PLY file of the C-alpha trace (Angstrom):
ply
format ascii 1.0
element vertex 118
property float x
property float y
property float z
element edge 117
property int vertex1
property int vertex2
end_header
20.15 -3.36 -30.83
21.17 -0.95 -33.56
23.53 -3.55 -35.05
20.48 -5.43 -36.36
19.59 -2.41 -38.52
22.47 -3.19 -40.88
22.02 -5.59 -43.82
24.30 -8.19 -42.18
22.67 -7.76 -38.75
19.20 -8.02 -40.23
20.12 -11.25 -42.02
21.42 -12.62 -38.69
18.15 -12.02 -36.85
15.47 -13.28 -39.27
14.25 -16.75 -40.18
11.89 -17.87 -42.92
8.84 -20.09 -42.47
10.41 -23.25 -43.92
13.48 -23.01 -41.71
11.36 -22.28 -38.64
9.02 -25.23 -39.30
12.01 -27.57 -39.70
13.58 -26.42 -36.41
10.24 -26.52 -34.61
9.63 -30.11 -35.74
13.13 -31.01 -34.53
12.24 -29.42 -31.14
15.07 -26.91 -31.57
12.83 -23.82 -31.78
9.74 -22.36 -30.16
7.33 -19.80 -31.58
6.73 -16.71 -29.46
3.53 -14.84 -30.36
4.18 -11.20 -29.41
0.79 -9.82 -30.48
-1.31 -7.78 -28.08
-4.04 -9.58 -26.07
-6.87 -7.97 -28.06
-5.37 -9.36 -31.29
-5.19 -12.86 -29.82
-8.90 -12.75 -28.96
-9.67 -12.72 -32.68
-7.48 -15.74 -33.49
-4.81 -17.66 -31.66
-1.85 -19.86 -32.47
-2.18 -22.85 -30.17
1.38 -24.10 -30.62
2.97 -20.74 -29.75
4.12 -19.34 -26.44
1.95 -16.32 -25.74
3.69 -13.19 -24.38
2.83 -9.74 -25.73
5.84 -7.65 -26.78
5.22 -5.11 -24.03
5.24 -7.92 -21.43
8.50 -9.58 -22.49
10.78 -7.94 -19.94
8.60 -9.18 -17.05
8.38 -12.72 -18.44
11.91 -13.66 -19.47
11.87 -16.52 -16.97
9.14 -18.23 -19.04
11.38 -18.56 -22.09
13.76 -21.44 -22.82
17.47 -20.74 -22.87
18.24 -23.95 -24.77
16.14 -23.34 -27.92
15.86 -20.78 -30.65
13.02 -18.38 -29.88
11.24 -17.24 -33.03
9.21 -14.11 -32.40
6.18 -13.46 -34.56
3.41 -10.93 -35.12
0.96 -10.64 -38.05
3.58 -9.12 -40.37
6.97 -8.11 -39.10
6.39 -4.81 -37.34
6.95 -5.79 -33.69
8.66 -9.15 -33.92
12.09 -7.83 -35.06
12.24 -5.55 -32.03
11.22 -8.39 -29.73
13.90 -10.67 -31.21
16.56 -7.96 -30.89
15.54 -7.33 -27.27
15.75 -11.05 -26.46
19.18 -11.33 -28.10
20.39 -8.43 -25.97
19.16 -10.37 -22.93
21.21 -13.43 -23.90
18.59 -15.52 -25.72
19.05 -17.11 -29.14
16.23 -15.32 -30.95
15.13 -14.51 -34.49
11.93 -13.11 -35.95
9.65 -14.86 -38.41
10.35 -12.91 -41.58
6.99 -13.51 -43.27
4.90 -13.13 -40.09
2.04 -15.10 -38.60
-0.41 -14.42 -41.43
1.86 -16.12 -43.96
2.60 -18.94 -41.50
-1.14 -19.58 -41.15
-1.52 -19.60 -44.95
1.27 -22.20 -45.11
-0.35 -24.36 -42.42
-3.89 -24.51 -43.80
-5.74 -27.69 -44.69
-3.59 -30.70 -45.42
-0.41 -28.84 -44.50
-1.72 -28.34 -40.95
-2.49 -32.04 -40.71
1.01 -32.98 -41.93
2.58 -30.49 -39.50
0.70 -32.01 -36.55
1.32 -35.63 -37.55
5.07 -35.59 -37.98
0 1
1 2
2 3
3 4
4 5
5 6
6 7
7 8
8 9
9 10
10 11
11 12
12 13
13 14
14 15
15 16
16 17
17 18
18 19
19 20
20 21
21 22
22 23
23 24
24 25
25 26
26 27
27 28
28 29
29 30
30 31
31 32
32 33
33 34
34 35
35 36
36 37
37 38
38 39
39 40
40 41
41 42
42 43
43 44
44 45
45 46
46 47
47 48
48 49
49 50
50 51
51 52
52 53
53 54
54 55
55 56
56 57
57 58
58 59
59 60
60 61
61 62
62 63
63 64
64 65
65 66
66 67
67 68
68 69
69 70
70 71
71 72
72 73
73 74
74 75
75 76
76 77
77 78
78 79
79 80
80 81
81 82
82 83
83 84
84 85
85 86
86 87
87 88
88 89
89 90
90 91
91 92
92 93
93 94
94 95
95 96
96 97
97 98
98 99
99 100
100 101
101 102
102 103
103 104
104 105
105 106
106 107
107 108
108 109
109 110
110 111
111 112
112 113
113 114
114 115
115 116
116 117
């Protein structure tokens, strides 16, 4: 996992919101919400797979092997570690560089409607 700490490795493991949304709409990517359960009680992301970071190892069988898994947390504190862990386990995984808070800002109002309609 240390290889992702280099500039090149870090570039390899992150994805921005626009790229993620494009791949999600093409059904080539899934969003994995790695927040803790108490965080999800405050607000949830209905289109995300819900597995807390500390539960990943026990739930690998719930993840697709044929799609990019984009891990996300409010910022980018836990999601890079989750993505690196999944890559080490053989999954195609990246972390959402801007985090869930910025994704939610992007998908507010009319943008949410467009995202759901396409």
